[in-house]
N, C-alpha and C positions, 0 to 999 in steps of 0.2 A: 402678510395682510394688512389692509390699511382701512383707516376709517377717515374720509375726507369730509370737510365743512364746506360745503359750496353751494351758493346761491343760483338760480338760473331765471333769466330776465329779471333780476334784483327782487326774486321770490324765494322763499325759504321751501315752497311746495315742490321739491323735486320730484316727488312721487307722481306728481300731477303731469309734468313735462316729459319724464323720462320712462320708457319702458325697458325693463332688465331681464335678462336671464344669464346663466353661466356661459351661454353660447353667444349672445348678442346683446348689444346695448344700440335702443333706438334713441334717437335726439332730435328735436326739430331744428330747422335751419335757425341762424342767427346766433348761434352760440361760438364764441371765439374758439379759434384752432387751439389756444394753448390749454383751454378748457376741455376740449375734446380730449386732448392727451392725457390730461390729469384724471378725467374720469375714467377712460380706459385702462390706464395703469391701475387706479384703485379697485376697480372690478374686475379687472382680468379678462376682458372680454373686447372683442373690437366694436368700434362706434360706427353706426349708419345713420345718415339725416335721412329724415322722413316727415311727412304729414299724412295726415287722416282727414278726409274731407276738408282739407285747407288749413285745418287747426293744428296748432302747436301741441295742444294737450293730449301726447300720445299715453301718458300714463292712465288716462281715465278711458281711452278709447282702444286699448290694445292690452290683450292678456297673453303671456308668454311664459313657456318654460324651456327645458332643453330638448324638447321633443315636438313642439309645435308653437305656430305663431296665428293668434286669432285676432281679427281687426273687426271694428264696428262697420256696419252696413252704409255708414255715411262716406266711406271710402269710395274716390272716383274710380272708374275703371283704369285711369292711368295710374293711380297709386296702388290698385289692387295688383296691377302687373309689375309694378316694382318691386312691392313687398313680397309678391310670390317669388321673384327672382332672387330676392336676398334669402328667403327662407330656403330655396333650392339649394343656394350656394352653401349655406350653412347646415344642410342637411335635416332641416325642420319641414313638418309638414305645415301647410298653409290653409286657413279658411276664414270665413267671414259670418260673423253672428247675425244672422238675417232674423231679428227679432225687435220689436218695438222698444224694448229696454236694451237698446243697442251699445251702452257705454261698457266695452267689454271688461277694461280694467277696473271699472267701477264695481261691477256686478259678478266678477269672478275672482276667487282666489286660489291659487294653484302653487304645487310644486311638482316635481317628477313623478312623485308617488301617489298624489291625491289631491282633491280639490273639493270647493264648496262653490256654490252661486247663489245668488239672489232668488227667492221663490218667485220673483217675477218672471223669469226665464221659462218659457214653455218646455213641457217635456222632450218634443222633437228637438228644439234649438239646444236643449241642454245635451242631449244625445250626440248631435252633431259636433257640438263644441268639445264634448269631452273625446270624440274620435280624433279630433284635429291634434288635442293637448295629450292624447295617450293615457288619460286618467278618468275614472268615473267621478262624475260631479254630483254632489249631494246638495238639494237645495235647503239652505238654511240662514236663518237670521243670527247675527251676533248682537247679543245686548238689546234684542228688539229692532235692530238696525238692519236695513237690507243692503246697504252700499259696502258689501264685505270686503272688496279689493281695497277700499281706502281704510279699512280698519284694522288691518295688521299688515306686516311685511315678513315674509317667510322665506328661508333658505333651506337646503338639504340639510343644514347644520344645526339650526335654530330660529327662532322668530320672535317678533315682539307683537304686541295687539294694544289697542285702546283700554285704558285702565278701567273703565267702567263695564266691561265684560265679565259676568260671572264666572267664578273660579270653576264651576262645573263645566260650563260651555268652552272656557278656555283649556281645560283638559282634555277635553274630546275633541276640540279642534287639533289640538297636537297630535292627539292618537290618530286622527284621520289624515293628517299631513305627514306624519312619521317623525315628528321633532317635537321637543319641549319648547313651548312658548311661554314668554313672560311678559307681564303688563309693563308699559313703558309709556312715555311722551318723547316729544321732539320738539324743537324750536321754541324753547321756554315755555313748556307746559302744554303744547298742543296735541290733544289726544288722538288725533287722526294720523297715526303713525305711517299709515300706508301712503299718505299724501305727502308725509313729510320725510320719509326713509324710502331709499332703494338699495337692495343689498344682494351680492351673490356670495358663494363660499369663499372668494377670494377677499372681498372688501365691501364697503358700505359707503353710501353718500347721504348726508344729512343736512338741513340748512343751516347757516352760519349762526343763527340765533341760539342753536342748541347748547345747553349748559355742559358743564363738567360731569354734573352727575347723570345728566341724559348721556353723554357720550360714554361713560362707563358703563351703563346699565346696558347701551347698544353693544358694546364690545363683549360684554358678559354673555346676554341673551344670544347674540349672533354667532360667539365664539371666534372673535378675530383677534386671536392670540399670536 
């Protein structure tokens, strides 16, 4: 298991650019081949290049687990077809979040066993997204914040979340997702750990600015031993 410190496009916000599951890693074009290899090795999953709506911010526009791949409705027909083919190749269901609150990665937080979503997601879109990802999605805020996908990073082994999320909510989230979740920061005190960390059961990546204390906390919480 590995914990890799890696910036993308000279930014420590790896969770903004990178969408991850145990089955697949989506990266935008423009990342050097050597970094592709290091990221794939650390996360234990194949890397595929993609864009959504011509954008590099895949982490905000894609929600993924080992059962499905859900993209924002900003994706063009060409991008949808390409990602649908990727999903089929890796045994994943594919779907599009047909919703005004269309930033799937920002608005959903999922594992293979459960998930939550922003209350802004309509019941119909929530049901359709849950069918793609194979989980029941519960509308919820965390610490009165709606961008739940950027507030936490969770795998089937453990998770980290924004340090200002109340203990009761953090524990309830852990029960919902089936893991213990610890409060944590990344990138020298940044609380939006979903924007600063991506992880699988094999490893994790965080920005280069992350401190030794944060690295130790991430290793403990995500069980990267």
